[in-house]
N, C-alpha and C positions, 0 to 999 in steps of 0.2 A: 510393496507399495500398492495402495488402492488405485483403482482407475475408474474413469467415468462409466465404464461398462459394468462395473460391479455395484452400482448404487441401488438403493431401495427408496421407495417413496417416503420413508420415515427419516432419511438422512437430512442433515442440515448443511447448508452451503454458504460460503463467503466468497463473493466476487471481490477480490482484493487488488486495489491499486497500490503502487509502491511509492512513487514520488508524491510528496505532500502527505503521505500516510505513515510510511516507515522511514523513508529518506526525507528528512525535514530540513527546512531552511536553518533552523536553530542548530541542528546537528552539524550542518556545513559550516556555520559561523564558528561554532566551538572548535571544529577541526582546524579551521584556518587560524584561529587565535592560538591554539597549541602549536601549530606548525611555525608560526612567526614569533612565538615566545611572548605573546601579549598576556598580561596578567588580568585576572578578574573574571567575572561571570558575564558571559556575552549572550545577548539575545538580539534579534533583528531590531535595528533602529538606525536612524540617519547618522548618528554619531559613530556607531560601531562600523557602519558601512564605510565611512570616511577613514576611520582608524585602520581598518583592515585593508582598504584600497591603498592607503599610504604605505602600509607594510609591504603589500604586493609590489608597488611601484618602486620602493627604495631598497628592498632587501636584495642581497646578493644570492639568496637561495634560489634554486630552480623553482619556477612557478608550478604549483601542483596541478595535476590533471583534473579539470573540473567539468566532466560530463557525467551523465547518469550512471555510467559503468563504475565510476569511482565515488559516487555520492555516499557519504557516511550514513549509516542507519542510526536511528534514535533509540537509545536503550529503553526508555519508558514505553515507547511504541511497541518494541519487540516484546517486552514483558506483558503488555496488555493483550497482544495477539496470542501469546502463550496461554494467558488466563482465559481468553475467549474460547480457545480450543479445549482447555481442561473443563470448563463449565458447560459447554454445549456439545462437545464431541463433534464439532463441525469439520467439514472438508473444504479445502481451499481451491478456488479456480482463479487464476491470475487474469486480471483485466487490464493490467498496466502495459504501457509501451515496452516494458522490459521483456515482454513475450515475443516481440518481433524477432524474426530470424533465429529463434532458438527452439529446440525441442523441449518438452516438459522436463526431461532428465537434465538438460543443460541449465534450465531455469532453477531447478532444485539445487544443483551443484553451485551455481552462482550465489543463490540465497544463503546457502550454508557457509560459503567463504566469507560472507558479510555478516555472519552471526545469527541468521534467521533460520532455525532448524525445523521448519514446518515442511510438509510435503504437499506440493500442488498436485492435484490429480488431473487437471485439465487447464486449458487456456482458451479464452474467447478467440474467435477467428474473424478477421475482417471479412465482411460479405462482399465488398468491392474494394479494389486497391486503394481508393481515395478515402475509405472509411476511417474516421477518427472519433466518431461520436460513440462513447461508451454506452450510453443509454440505448441507442438503437441496436448496437451489436449485442448487448446483453439480452435485449428483448428477442432478437433473432435466435440467440443461443437457447433461450428458454423454450421457444417454439420447436427447436430441433431436439431438445432434451426434456420431454414432458414429465419425467420423473423428478426433475429439479423443481420442487414446489416451495419448500421452506428455505428461503435464502435471505441474505442481506448484502447490499452493495455498499462497500466502504471506499470512498473516493474524496478527493479534495476539490474536485471541479463539478459543478452542478450540471451543466450542458444537457439538460433534458432529464437527468436522473430523477430530479424531484417530481417530474411529470409522469414518467413511465413507471417509476419504482417508489412513489412517494411514501408509502408506508413501510418500505423495506430498504430505506436509504439512510446512511449515516454520513453526514458531511464533516470532513476534518478540516482543520486549518493548516495550511502548508507550512507554517512556522512551527507549530506544536505537534502536529501529526495525530496519531491515534491515542487520545488521552483517556483518562479514567471515565470521563463523562461519555465519550464515544463508546467505550467498552460497555458501559451500562446500557446504552441505547441498543447496541448490537445484540447483547444477551437478551434483552427484553423482546426484540423483534424475533429472534430465533426460538425463544422459549414460549412465545405467546400461542403458537399453534399447539403446544402441549397442554395448555390450560383447558380444563373441561368446564 
């Protein structure tokens, strides 16, 4: 496995969030619809929320565990991440809260159990215990790792990312995640440094 210690200035990096990027609201709705035997194609809407909530309230099935450890991953988002890796040969740094209290090896194992077979080489670290602002934490990470120059931040929350990383930032929608359009933006960001 690659590590942050073995990087070169020519490497390409992706700061990858998970919730709202790979683990999407629509994937959760689809999982709940399957679990409760609801028919049809489901996407986030008020009617679906009511139908699923009714199923949760009236079903005799045990309630599924609904925290981020159990959040289902979106298949098209995973496929787009794989394509991003194939096209750009990028390396991944996890910027998600999924990094908390886990080693990089535990993160990679957890991702594999959920069907995401990429290898994270590092994770951002909170500068202070109360830190939750990805933009500032990533900015600090970049000052601590000066070889990381060609990067893209993929996240579903703006919180300063558009200010600190405006030309290297891809905003996803938490319902649909890392779509084809997001993939194209990320590829263009990572490959623009290669254009002469």
